[in-house]
Phi, psi and omega in degrees: 000317179297322179297321180296318179296316179299319180297318179295320178297318179296316179298319180296320179294321179296317179299315179298329183284324186267338180272121181291149179288140177278120183289148176250113183285132178228145182215142179287147170296149175295167181302321177225163177304147179300158182238151172239092183298324183197152176225127180237134179246134180239122183250126178091047181277313180249335178204159179299127175098348177287160186224125175245135184244116182259112186247121174266134180230165174212122179235114189264118175236032182301315183274312184292337182093144183296126179296155177286332177287130175294155183298337177301330180266340191254337183229155181226144171253133187231133173264120187249138183292176186296343178282352177084359182229328184286117181273111183278324179201143180233142177219156177253135178297156178273129180279125182224268179282135180051043178063017178095353182276170188086227181266147178184188179227158171230153185227131176235133183230136175241129173293168180299320180295318179293318180298321178293317180297322179276351181071032181291131181211143179293340180296336181256026184306324183286344186262341179284153179230148175243121175261140166236108193226153175291152180295120183291348179278352178265159175266120184260136183241125002282347176062216358282341182276148177297148175296146186205143173227143178246123180242173178239172180274129180280309179222147177231103185270128181239350182233162180094183178281098188293325177296321177291319179300317178293321179300318178297319180295317180297313181294324178296316180292321179299319178297320181292330182282344183297326181292305180289340182261015180311133011263016182300133179250113186257338184235139177233152177263122181243178179293344179250016177110186180290136179217161177291143171283169175305323178293318177297320177298320181301321180285305189288331176292332176276324179289327180236092179304143179067029183297328182297330176270328181287321183214071182298341183290353179271353185257144180282346177217157180179187178241149179215144178266116181295143178267119180276113180261137176278113181260126180269112180265005182292135174235134179207159181274138175183129181208130180226135178250129179226159177154153181296333182270355182272124179290126180081015181303137000277147180248121177273124184271156174247164180296133182116203184257137175213157182256131179249135179267136175235151185243008180191171172281159181143203183242153171219166187239135172248115182257117184245141176286164179296127182101349180261133179224169178178190178220153176241128184235143178297142170246241172284340173263145182264125179254131180301129178079011182301136354283135184253128178284138175239144186230179180302135182113203182262125179240120179260126183239150185239129174262118183262344179212131178218084186293343181301253343279174355281158178235170187232152167227153181252130179238127176245123179228151177200162177279128180238104175222193183299319181296313181292328179295316177292324179296320179298330181291340181261329183298135178082005179248182178293344179271358182282110181260019183302312180302317180293321178296319178297322180296323181269353178076031177235170179283155178299319181300319182295312182294314181295326178295317179297316180300316182290327177295319177298316179298320180297318179298318179296320178297315180296320179296318179295318179296317181297324184287321187265351182272121180290141179239189184292330185242025178139171186295333185255020182248012182276102182248357185292335183268359183293317182296312176301323180295318179298318180297317178299319179295320179296314180296318179297321178298321178292315182294329179278355180079023181256337177238137178293137180305325180296319178297317179296318181297314180296316179298320180296318179297315181296316181294320179295317178297320178296318182294316179297318179295324180292318180292000000 
């Protein structure tokens, strides 16, 4: 029996010798209880209804000395439900400067589905609690309970550009951290405004997972998908005047000048199609700002005096596009062939176009004759195409050729030239 006892004692001693001791982690309490300076909630960052919680913390170990354990292992941030006890989500801060102690941030995120399941709502902002507490699995000295602070939510943002709001919060906090984290430089000034430095990106991208999608505005570089907008280049004439004071409202206007009757003071609206412009001038009724320019879209005009009624205002409208702009450059000048066109019963554009084509042919003939070529003075044809193009462009700029005609001719000539080459 004694031999058996001795054998068991020897075996027990051998086991104690070969089995390593399990360490017991111990950590000093901070100099003061941890602090939560501010908590900001952002709703709708990636989808309607998601919730991001930005938690600022401060854990002071100035006197006790920075623990060897990083804050990721020693402290937790907890989002607590309105009952004050139910822990909805827990996260550990990211250890960066001084092992994560001192000032820093923690981030908690709920998807829209999770926020709905938990019933998260800004209406209950005063009832939610944020805990910043020591890890209960560690031994705290003097302890025995882990250090803990309970905070509330300062702001819960539900409107506005939420990605921009979070970006502003991140950059503001990064700027504030530069002083205690000296010489670390977290924010830089770029041509597009303040942005995180590479060091700042290193901290905040780890502290806030998926930050590039949550707040792309904090980064000096990134990717963006361009938005293809459908631009309507159509121009057409159209103008309608409406209003309670307009006699016969709605009144459809025609190109040119017309008189509109009004029966009282007040406002009326001139609705113009894209490409239509004009002016409104006082008649027997007084219009504010007369003569007032009206443009495509909705134009609201005010009659301040109508001694009649009925009284009148004059409205002049016309189509203003590239063609009319070039035409205006010729009208009333020596190039205006309107009287001759009226005499022959054709449009001004037709007559001026024919005249300019004849002039162009004469110019081309003269160029061909005087330009030396490979086989003689009259064989130089290489400059004819450039000369023709210059003549076409000049005809459009002088208001003698319609821009559409010039564009079609240019396309045909260019295609012919490419095919020829």
